[in-house]
All heavy atoms as an XYZ file, in Angstrom:
692
protein
N       4.092     27.949     -2.494
C       3.009     27.019     -2.287
C       2.647     27.012     -0.813
O       3.507     27.076      0.040
C       3.437     25.621     -2.709
C       2.365     24.596     -2.399
S       2.899     22.899     -2.346
C       4.017     22.870     -0.999
N       1.374     26.897     -0.550
C       0.883     26.801      0.813
C       0.045     25.541      0.929
O      -0.877     25.339      0.153
C       0.006     28.028      1.155
O       0.767     29.207      0.925
C      -0.467     27.971      2.580
N       0.399     24.653      1.894
C      -0.466     23.506      2.180
C      -1.648     24.045      2.944
O      -1.508     24.875      3.826
C       0.260     22.470      3.042
C       1.246     21.660      2.230
O       0.917     21.309      1.089
O       2.340     21.383      2.748
N      -2.828     23.575      2.620
C      -4.011     24.148      3.247
C      -5.104     23.115      3.432
O      -5.182     22.155      2.678
C      -4.559     25.311      2.385
O      -5.649     25.908      3.065
C      -5.008     24.876      1.023
N      -5.885     23.335      4.431
C      -7.150     22.604      4.522
C      -8.028     23.192      3.435
O      -7.887     24.350      3.071
C      -7.786     22.807      5.892
N      -8.915     22.411      2.890
C      -9.726     22.870      1.778
C     -10.538     24.098      2.159
O     -11.320     24.055      3.097
C     -10.659     21.748      1.319
N     -10.338     25.241      1.468
C     -11.127     26.429      1.750
C     -12.603     26.174      1.454
O     -12.936     25.352      0.609
C     -10.559     27.490      0.809
C      -9.404     26.893      0.105
C      -9.377     25.435      0.401
N     -13.471     26.899      2.126
C     -14.901     26.660      1.965
C     -15.529     27.547      0.890
O     -16.637     27.304      0.468
C     -15.637     26.900      3.290
O     -15.358     28.211      3.741
C     -15.205     25.887      4.337
N     -14.845     28.584      0.459
C     -15.374     29.458     -0.584
C     -14.375     29.523     -1.724
O     -13.215     29.155     -1.572
C     -15.635     30.889     -0.048
C     -16.721     30.877      0.999
C     -14.374     31.505      0.506
N     -14.830     30.008     -2.878
C     -13.936     30.157     -4.024
C     -12.762     31.042     -3.628
O     -12.941     32.155     -3.166
C     -14.686     30.777     -5.209
C     -13.818     31.070     -6.409
C     -13.224     29.835     -7.061
O     -13.829     28.779     -7.060
N     -12.049     29.961     -7.601
N     -11.583     30.509     -3.777
C     -10.373     31.221     -3.384
C      -9.990     32.246     -4.436
O     -10.265     32.071     -5.622
C      -9.238     30.210     -3.204
O      -8.044     30.871     -2.889
N      -9.357     33.301     -4.001
C      -8.795     34.278     -4.925
C      -7.372     33.876     -5.296
O      -6.636     34.639     -5.888
C      -8.826     35.681     -4.311
C     -10.233     36.221     -4.162
C     -11.000     36.218     -5.472
O     -10.556     36.755     -6.473
N     -12.157     35.573     -5.480
N      -7.021     32.645     -4.928
C      -5.710     32.090     -5.237
C      -5.892     30.831     -6.081
O      -6.964     30.260     -6.130
C      -4.977     31.730     -3.939
C      -4.639     32.929     -3.074
C      -4.160     32.530     -1.688
N      -3.206     31.441     -1.624
C      -1.880     31.581     -1.757
N      -1.362     32.764     -1.970
N      -1.076     30.529     -1.669
N      -4.832     30.415     -6.697
C      -4.831     29.146     -7.411
C      -4.807     28.037     -6.366
O      -4.071     28.111     -5.384
C      -3.616     29.055     -8.346
C      -3.723     30.113     -9.445
C      -3.477     27.653     -8.932
C      -2.477     30.293    -10.263
N      -5.629     27.028     -6.571
C      -5.668     25.887     -5.661
C      -5.500     24.613     -6.464
O      -6.235     24.384     -7.428
C      -6.999     25.831     -4.885
O      -7.174     27.057     -4.175
C      -7.009     24.680     -3.890
N      -4.523     23.804     -6.056
C      -4.292     22.516     -6.697
C      -4.715     21.412     -5.755
O      -4.294     21.374     -4.604
C      -2.820     22.340     -7.055
C      -2.527     20.996     -7.668
S      -0.794     20.816     -8.091
C      -0.719     19.041     -8.276
N      -5.559     20.514     -6.253
C      -5.981     19.333     -5.516
C      -5.219     18.150     -6.091
O      -5.286     17.896     -7.301
C      -7.486     19.090     -5.708
C      -8.347     20.202     -5.166
C      -8.612     21.328     -5.928
C      -8.889     20.109     -3.894
C      -9.414     22.346     -5.439
C      -9.692     21.124     -3.395
C      -9.948     22.245     -4.162
N      -4.475     17.441     -5.244
C      -3.689     16.330     -5.747
C      -3.287     15.359     -4.658
O      -3.706     15.482     -3.500
N      -2.460     14.403     -5.046
C      -1.958     13.395     -4.120
C      -0.526     13.047     -4.510
O      -0.182     13.066     -5.700
C      -2.837     12.154     -4.156
N       0.275     12.717     -3.525
C       1.692     12.419     -3.758
C       1.882     11.215     -4.675
O       2.831     11.161     -5.442
C       2.404     12.201     -2.424
C       3.896     12.145     -2.537
C       4.534     13.380     -3.150
O       4.055     14.504     -2.885
O       5.514     13.227     -3.900
N       0.994     10.232     -4.629
C       1.135      9.019     -5.432
C       0.816      9.244     -6.909
O       1.089      8.391     -7.751
C       0.255      7.892     -4.892
C      -1.179      8.282     -4.675
C      -1.762      8.638     -3.499
C      -2.217      8.363     -5.667
N      -3.088      8.937     -3.686
C      -3.399      8.775     -5.010
C      -2.267      8.128     -7.035
C      -4.601      8.955     -5.683
C      -3.474      8.309     -7.698
C      -4.616      8.715     -7.023
N       0.253     10.393     -7.238
C      -0.206     10.696     -8.601
C       0.916     11.348     -9.418
O       1.363     12.445     -9.104
C      -1.424     11.622     -8.514
S      -1.931     12.343    -10.085
N       1.345     10.667    -10.478
C       2.411     11.199    -11.328
C       2.049     12.523    -11.989
O       2.876     13.433    -12.066
N       0.815     12.656    -12.472
C       0.392     13.913    -13.089
C       0.395     15.046    -12.070
O       0.724     16.189    -12.396
C      -0.999     13.783    -13.718
C      -1.003     12.931    -14.982
O       0.031     12.878    -15.665
O      -2.043     12.325    -15.274
N       0.026     14.732    -10.825
C       0.029     15.743     -9.763
C       1.454     16.205     -9.471
O       1.714     17.408     -9.352
C      -0.596     15.188     -8.473
S      -2.326     14.703     -8.657
N       2.365     15.261     -9.362
C       3.772     15.623     -9.101
C       4.323     16.486    -10.225
O       5.037     17.458     -9.989
C       4.618     14.365     -8.909
C       4.337     13.640     -7.608
C       5.371     12.561     -7.298
N       5.585     11.628     -8.388
C       4.939     10.484     -8.547
N       4.008     10.130     -7.660
N       5.210      9.692     -9.563
N       3.962     16.155    -11.471
C       4.444     16.924    -12.623
C       3.892     18.344    -12.605
O       4.635     19.318    -12.775
C       4.051     16.210    -13.926
C       4.552     16.916    -15.174
C       4.134     16.188    -16.444
N       2.772     15.686    -16.441
C       1.682     16.450    -16.579
N       1.791     17.750    -16.695
N       0.473     15.902    -16.590
N       2.579     18.496    -12.381
C       1.975     19.836    -12.353
C       2.507     20.655    -11.180
O       2.781     21.847    -11.318
C       0.452     19.728    -12.272
O      -0.075     19.232    -13.481
N       2.668     20.008    -10.027
C       3.198     20.693     -8.843
C       4.621     21.175     -9.112
O       4.984     22.305     -8.764
C       3.154     19.724     -7.657
C       3.415     20.328     -6.312
C       3.128     19.268     -5.236
C       3.261     19.794     -3.861
N       4.617     20.073     -3.458
N       5.426     20.336     -9.749
C       6.798     20.723    -10.082
C       6.818     21.935    -11.008
O       7.612     22.860    -10.823
C       7.539     19.548    -10.723
C       8.969     19.869    -11.066
C       9.681     18.666    -11.659
C      11.098     19.041    -12.037
N      11.817     17.916    -12.635
N       5.923     21.954    -12.004
C       5.865     23.092    -12.922
C       5.480     24.364    -12.174
O       6.117     25.410    -12.349
C       4.889     22.831    -14.068
C       4.755     23.976    -15.076
C       6.077     24.233    -15.786
C       3.659     23.685    -16.075
N       4.442     24.291    -11.348
C       4.036     25.468    -10.575
C       5.184     25.971     -9.700
O       5.443     27.176     -9.633
C       2.814     25.140     -9.710
C       1.502     24.881    -10.452
C       0.449     24.346     -9.488
C       1.005     26.124    -11.161
N       5.880     25.047     -9.046
C       7.000     25.430     -8.185
C       8.143     26.037     -8.998
O       8.719     27.049     -8.615
C       7.499     24.223     -7.385
C       6.514     23.756     -6.329
O       5.590     24.530     -5.965
O       6.658     22.602     -5.863
N       8.471     25.417    -10.133
C       9.558     25.909    -10.985
C       9.270     27.311    -11.501
O      10.166     28.149    -11.584
C       9.783     24.942    -12.171
O      10.163     23.666    -11.651
C      10.862     25.453    -13.115
N       7.996     27.571    -11.814
C       7.601     28.890    -12.325
C       7.416     29.919    -11.210
O       7.171     31.088    -11.485
C       6.306     28.772    -13.134
C       6.404     27.975    -14.433
C       5.021     27.762    -15.039
C       7.343     28.656    -15.424
N       7.521     29.483     -9.962
C       7.383     30.402     -8.833
C       5.952     30.862     -8.592
O       5.726     31.941     -8.049
N       4.987     30.033     -8.983
C       3.576     30.379     -8.810
C       3.188     30.191     -7.345
O       3.512     29.173     -6.733
C       2.691     29.502     -9.722
C       1.216     29.743     -9.452
C       3.029     29.758    -11.191
N       2.505     31.170     -6.784
C       1.992     31.079     -5.426
C       0.621     30.414     -5.491
O      -0.280     30.907     -6.167
C       1.887     32.481     -4.814
C       1.539     32.453     -3.343
O       1.863     31.460     -2.660
O       0.940     33.427     -2.870
N       0.494     29.267     -4.819
C      -0.761     28.525     -4.891
C      -0.977     27.758     -3.602
O      -0.059     27.559     -2.812
C      -0.751     27.560     -6.082
C       0.288     26.458     -5.982
C      -0.060     25.184     -5.553
C       1.617     26.692     -6.312
C       0.880     24.167     -5.451
C       2.566     25.699     -6.218
C       2.199     24.438     -5.788
O       3.143     23.441     -5.686
N      -2.208     27.333     -3.400
C      -2.546     26.477     -2.273
C      -2.584     25.044     -2.776
O      -3.064     24.780     -3.882
C      -3.915     26.843     -1.687
C      -3.917     28.224     -1.037
O      -2.902     28.593     -0.429
O      -4.937     28.922     -1.149
N      -2.096     24.131     -1.953
C      -2.100     22.715     -2.309
C      -2.982     21.963     -1.327
O      -2.792     22.063     -0.122
C      -0.684     22.151     -2.285
C      -0.617     20.691     -2.644
C      -0.765     20.271     -3.964
C      -0.422     19.726     -1.668
C      -0.712     18.936     -4.298
C      -0.372     18.372     -2.002
C      -0.517     17.990     -3.318
O      -0.475     16.664     -3.654
N      -3.956     21.242     -1.852
C      -4.838     20.426     -1.029
C      -4.479     18.969     -1.284
O      -4.737     18.436     -2.371
C      -6.327     20.689     -1.362
C      -7.226     19.797     -0.507
C      -6.677     22.157     -1.158
N      -3.845     18.347     -0.290
C      -3.449     16.950     -0.378
C      -4.670     16.077     -0.099
O      -5.181     16.061      1.026
C      -2.339     16.668      0.627
C      -1.806     15.250      0.540
O      -2.497     14.355      0.004
O      -0.686     15.029      1.015
N      -5.130     15.381     -1.115
C      -6.357     14.601     -0.984
C      -6.214     13.418     -0.032
O      -7.214     12.870      0.423
C      -6.820     14.113     -2.359
C      -7.083     15.214     -3.384
C      -7.631     14.626     -4.664
C      -8.006     16.278     -2.829
N      -4.991     13.062      0.287
C      -4.750     11.984      1.238
C      -4.896     12.450      2.682
O      -5.145     11.648      3.573
C      -3.351     11.392      1.041
C      -3.187     10.700     -0.283
C      -3.971      9.405     -0.362
O      -3.758      8.523      0.485
O      -4.803      9.281     -1.274
N      -4.733     13.737      2.920
C      -4.739     14.212      4.308
C      -5.828     15.235      4.633
O      -6.095     15.479      5.801
C      -3.371     14.807      4.671
O      -3.092     15.932      3.871
N      -6.451     15.818      3.638
C      -7.478     16.827      3.883
C      -8.853     16.182      3.734
O      -9.249     15.776      2.632
C      -7.343     18.022      2.915
C      -8.490     18.998      3.103
C      -6.003     18.717      3.116
N      -9.557     16.085      4.844
C     -10.889     15.496      4.824
C     -11.813     16.310      3.910
O     -11.884     17.529      4.001
C     -11.475     15.452      6.235
C     -12.772     14.691      6.310
C     -13.261     14.524      7.735
O     -12.434     14.489      8.663
O     -14.485     14.452      7.902
N     -12.482     15.638      3.013
C     -13.404     16.297      2.094
C     -12.724     16.889      0.870
O     -13.403     17.413     -0.009
N     -11.407     16.819      0.807
C     -10.685     17.400     -0.324
C     -11.050     16.761     -1.653
O     -11.257     17.443     -2.657
N     -11.160     15.430     -1.659
C     -11.518     14.729     -2.892
C     -12.929     15.098     -3.338
O     -13.184     15.268     -4.533
C     -11.391     13.220     -2.692
N     -13.830     15.264     -2.385
C     -15.197     15.669     -2.718
C     -15.211     17.072     -3.320
O     -15.962     17.344     -4.262
C     -16.098     15.632     -1.485
C     -16.334     14.214     -0.984
O     -16.249     13.262     -1.790
O     -16.596     14.063      0.223
N     -14.397     17.965     -2.788
C     -14.316     19.331     -3.335
C     -13.755     19.319     -4.746
O     -14.246     20.020     -5.625
C     -13.459     20.230     -2.441
C     -14.179     20.560     -1.161
C     -13.805     21.885     -0.537
N     -13.829     22.993     -1.469
C     -12.741     23.699     -1.814
N     -11.568     23.443     -1.305
N     -12.845     24.701     -2.641
N     -12.705     18.515     -4.963
C     -12.113     18.429     -6.301
C     -13.142     17.904     -7.294
O     -13.277     18.433     -8.398
C     -10.873     17.538     -6.275
N     -13.899     16.884     -6.899
C     -14.929     16.327     -7.781
C     -16.049     17.336     -8.023
O     -16.572     17.443     -9.131
C     -15.502     15.036     -7.202
C     -16.477     14.371     -8.137
C     -16.984     13.058     -7.598
C     -17.976     12.451     -8.579
N     -18.549     11.214     -8.063
N     -16.406     18.115     -7.001
C     -17.450     19.133     -7.159
C     -17.024     20.201     -8.163
O     -17.848     20.723     -8.915
C     -17.786     19.770     -5.810
N     -15.748     20.519     -8.189
C     -15.234     21.532     -9.123
C     -15.222     20.993    -10.545
O     -15.682     21.653    -11.476
C     -13.821     21.988     -8.704
C     -13.896     22.786     -7.406
C     -13.147     22.796     -9.817
C     -12.547     23.023     -6.751
N     -14.691     19.777    -10.711
C     -14.459     19.264    -12.063
C     -15.538     18.326    -12.584
O     -15.635     18.121    -13.792
C     -13.126     18.522    -12.099
O     -13.204     17.315    -11.351
N     -16.307     17.730    -11.673
C     -17.278     16.734    -12.095
C     -16.640     15.388    -12.397
O     -17.303     14.466    -12.876
N     -15.349     15.276    -12.127
C     -14.591     14.062    -12.432
C     -13.867     13.567    -11.192
O     -13.685     14.319    -10.233
C     -13.555     14.352    -13.530
C     -14.084     14.914    -14.843
C     -12.940     15.390    -15.715
C     -14.911     13.863    -15.564
N     -13.402     12.332    -11.236
C     -12.596     11.805    -10.144
C     -11.118     11.765    -10.524
O     -10.326     11.103     -9.872
C     -13.062     10.386     -9.738
O     -13.015      9.543    -10.894
C     -14.465     10.430     -9.155
N     -10.748     12.456    -11.560
C      -9.350     12.523    -12.009
C      -8.645     13.675    -11.307
O      -9.258     14.691    -10.988
C      -9.284     12.720    -13.518
C      -9.889     11.583    -14.291
C      -9.836     11.862    -15.778
C     -10.449     10.700    -16.543
N     -10.339     10.887    -17.976
N      -7.333     13.497    -11.075
C      -6.519     14.551    -10.479
C      -5.222     14.667    -11.267
O      -4.849     13.716    -11.959
C      -6.228     14.280     -8.974
C      -5.607     12.906     -8.759
C      -7.465     14.490     -8.153
C      -5.166     12.619     -7.333
N      -4.563     15.799    -11.207
C      -4.878     16.949    -10.382
C      -6.026     17.776    -10.946
O      -6.273     17.786    -12.155
C      -3.587     17.770    -10.404
C      -2.993     17.473    -11.752
C      -3.331     16.013    -12.005
N      -6.682     18.458    -10.044
C      -7.637     19.499    -10.401
C      -6.997     20.799     -9.943
O      -6.621     20.933     -8.777
C      -8.999     19.299     -9.705
C      -9.917     20.493     -9.963
C      -9.658     18.005    -10.157
N      -6.843     21.730    -10.860
C      -6.252     23.022    -10.523
C      -7.313     24.080    -10.791
O      -7.764     24.258    -11.929
C      -4.969     23.291    -11.329
C      -3.980     22.129    -11.114
C      -4.351     24.628    -10.911
C      -2.755     22.171    -11.996
N      -7.729     24.749     -9.713
C      -8.779     25.767     -9.782
C      -8.145     27.152     -9.759
O      -7.192     27.386     -9.016
C      -9.747     25.600     -8.618
N      -8.706     28.047    -10.552
C      -8.151     29.391    -10.703
C      -9.121     30.436    -10.167
O     -10.331     30.197    -10.089
C      -7.851     29.656    -12.181
C      -6.871     28.673    -12.758
C      -7.314     27.578    -13.475
C      -5.515     28.825    -12.543
C      -6.419     26.650    -13.991
C      -4.605     27.914    -13.050
C      -5.052     26.818    -13.774
N      -8.610     31.620     -9.825
C      -9.460     32.687     -9.270
C     -10.594     33.139    -10.199
O     -11.575     33.695     -9.724
C      -8.487     33.831     -9.009
C      -7.160     33.182     -8.859
C      -7.199     31.993     -9.784
N     -10.465     32.886    -11.490
C     -11.534     33.287    -12.422
C     -12.645     32.238    -12.506
O     -13.478     32.286    -13.402
C     -10.953     33.577    -13.809
C     -10.431     32.332    -14.520
O     -10.345     31.247    -13.886
O     -10.089     32.432    -15.716
N     -12.653     31.283    -11.564
C     -13.637     30.197    -11.474
C     -13.471     29.126    -12.542
O     -14.318     28.250    -12.665
C     -15.074     30.728    -11.484
O     -15.282     31.555    -10.363
N     -12.400     29.171    -13.312
C     -12.121     28.110    -14.271
C     -11.241     27.064    -13.587
O     -10.747     27.273    -12.479
C     -11.429     28.673    -15.515
O     -10.137     29.151    -15.187
N     -11.074     25.938    -14.255
C     -10.219     24.885    -13.722
C      -9.678     24.039    -14.866
O     -10.195     24.089    -15.985
C     -10.990     23.992    -12.734
C     -12.042     23.173    -13.388
N     -13.312     23.657    -13.640
C     -12.019     21.912    -13.887
C     -14.019     22.728    -14.251
N     -13.265     21.657    -14.413
N      -8.633     23.273    -14.561
C      -8.105     22.285    -15.487
C      -7.965     20.970    -14.731
O      -7.782     20.959    -13.515
C      -6.754     22.708    -16.115
C      -6.927     23.907    -17.028
C      -5.709     22.998    -15.042
N      -8.067     19.872    -15.471
C      -7.927     18.540    -14.905
C      -6.855     17.798    -15.700
O      -6.898     17.793    -16.938
C      -9.255     17.753    -14.975
C      -9.090     16.356    -14.395
C     -10.366     18.506    -14.263
N      -5.903     17.224    -14.996
C      -4.805     16.490    -15.632
C      -4.181     17.284    -16.783
O      -4.013     16.752    -17.890
C      -5.273     15.126    -16.139
C      -5.660     14.147    -15.077
C      -6.025     12.780    -15.640
O      -6.535     12.686    -16.779
O      -5.809     11.792    -14.923
N      -3.834     18.546    -16.563
C      -3.307     19.336    -17.680
C      -1.906     18.891    -18.080
O      -1.125     18.434    -17.243
C      -3.264     20.757    -17.105
C      -2.984     20.529    -15.645
C      -3.800     19.302    -15.309
N      -1.604     19.033    -19.363
C      -0.222     18.877    -19.794
C       0.545     20.095    -19.286
O      -0.060     21.120    -18.929
C      -0.116     18.828    -21.332
O      -0.562     20.099    -21.859
C      -0.937     17.685    -21.914
N       1.857     20.013    -19.268
C       2.646     21.177    -18.866
C       2.362     22.355    -19.789
O       2.234     23.495    -19.340
C       4.142     20.850    -18.874
C       4.583     20.028    -17.672
O       3.767     19.810    -16.743
O       5.757     19.609    -17.653
N       2.240     22.087    -21.088
C       1.979     23.160    -22.046
C       0.626     23.824    -21.783
O       0.511     25.048    -21.830
C       2.036     22.618    -23.476
N      -0.393     23.016    -21.497
C      -1.723     23.577    -21.238
C      -1.734     24.383    -19.939
O      -2.338     25.462    -19.883
C      -2.769     22.463    -21.162
N      -1.063     23.895    -18.910
C      -1.011     24.624    -17.643
C      -0.228     25.920    -17.812
O      -0.637     26.972    -17.329
C      -0.402     23.751    -16.550
C      -0.309     24.357    -15.157
C      -1.641     24.910    -14.665
C       0.247     23.327    -14.170
N       0.876     25.861    -18.520
C       1.683     27.060    -18.786
C       0.850     28.091    -19.547
O       0.855     29.286    -19.211
C       2.933     26.678    -19.573
C       3.980     27.729    -19.600
N       3.925     28.814    -20.447
C       5.119     27.868    -18.872
C       4.990     29.575    -20.257
N       5.731     29.023    -19.299
N       0.105     27.645    -20.559
C      -0.732     28.551    -21.350
C      -1.810     29.192    -20.485
O      -2.090     30.393    -20.613
C      -1.359     27.802    -22.521
N      -2.426     28.425    -19.597
C      -3.473     28.960    -18.715
C      -2.888     30.000    -17.772
O      -3.481     31.073    -17.571
C      -4.134     27.818    -17.930
C      -5.207     28.274    -16.976
C      -6.392     28.899    -17.705
C      -7.492     29.266    -16.728
N      -8.623     29.898    -17.385
N      -1.739     29.713    -17.202
C      -1.092     30.663    -16.291
C      -0.710     31.941    -17.032
O      -0.838     33.046    -16.477
C       0.140     30.028    -15.655
C      -0.133     28.841    -14.716
C       1.160     28.114    -14.376
C      -0.851     29.304    -13.458
N      -0.276     31.819    -18.257
C       0.070     32.986    -19.078
C      -1.186     33.798    -19.393
O      -1.193     35.024    -19.255
C       0.775     32.539    -20.380
O       1.960     31.814    -20.045
C       1.124     33.753    -21.229
N      -2.267     33.112    -19.781
C      -3.518     33.805    -20.103
C      -4.075     34.567    -18.902
O      -4.656     35.641    -19.077
C      -4.550     32.793    -20.603
N      -3.880     34.024    -17.700
C      -4.357     34.697    -16.496
C      -3.414     35.805    -16.019
O      -3.734     36.524    -15.089
C      -4.539     33.682    -15.355
C      -5.694     32.705    -15.512
C      -5.653     31.673    -14.395
C      -7.035     33.439    -15.496
N      -2.254     35.913    -16.648
C      -1.283     36.920    -16.248
C      -0.489     36.539    -15.000
O       0.163     37.387    -14.404
N      -0.544     35.268    -14.624
C       0.189     34.802    -13.445
C       1.686     34.758    -13.772
O       2.523     35.055    -12.922
C      -0.311     33.414    -12.994
C       0.526     32.853    -11.863
C      -1.776     33.504    -12.587
N       2.005     34.372    -14.998
C       3.379     34.375    -15.490
C       3.386     35.112    -16.823
O       2.344     35.311    -17.442
C       3.940     32.954    -15.647
C       3.119     32.152    -16.662
C       4.006     32.237    -14.311
C       3.717     30.803    -17.029
N       4.574     35.510    -17.237
C       4.648     36.199    -18.539
C       5.480     35.431    -19.511
O       6.067     34.455    -19.235
C       5.197     37.600    -18.371
O       6.378     37.594    -17.629
């Protein structure tokens, strides 16, 4: 995982937008870390404009928002849904 300021263009990496106080964010982050997924993390509490970027991607104010290199995204995914998406993208097997 890489902490990052919000990139200005669509990343070729997985980017998770979240906050430490968010239980769903902690759960998704833990899954990504456990699976050894390389991703960028945008902390909405510390990255100016991060929340606006997450909302622009998803159209919602819910987090986490996890954006993928294929321009798709998930919002508040279950562990099973996130695992399935990572498998479909070939990030994990």
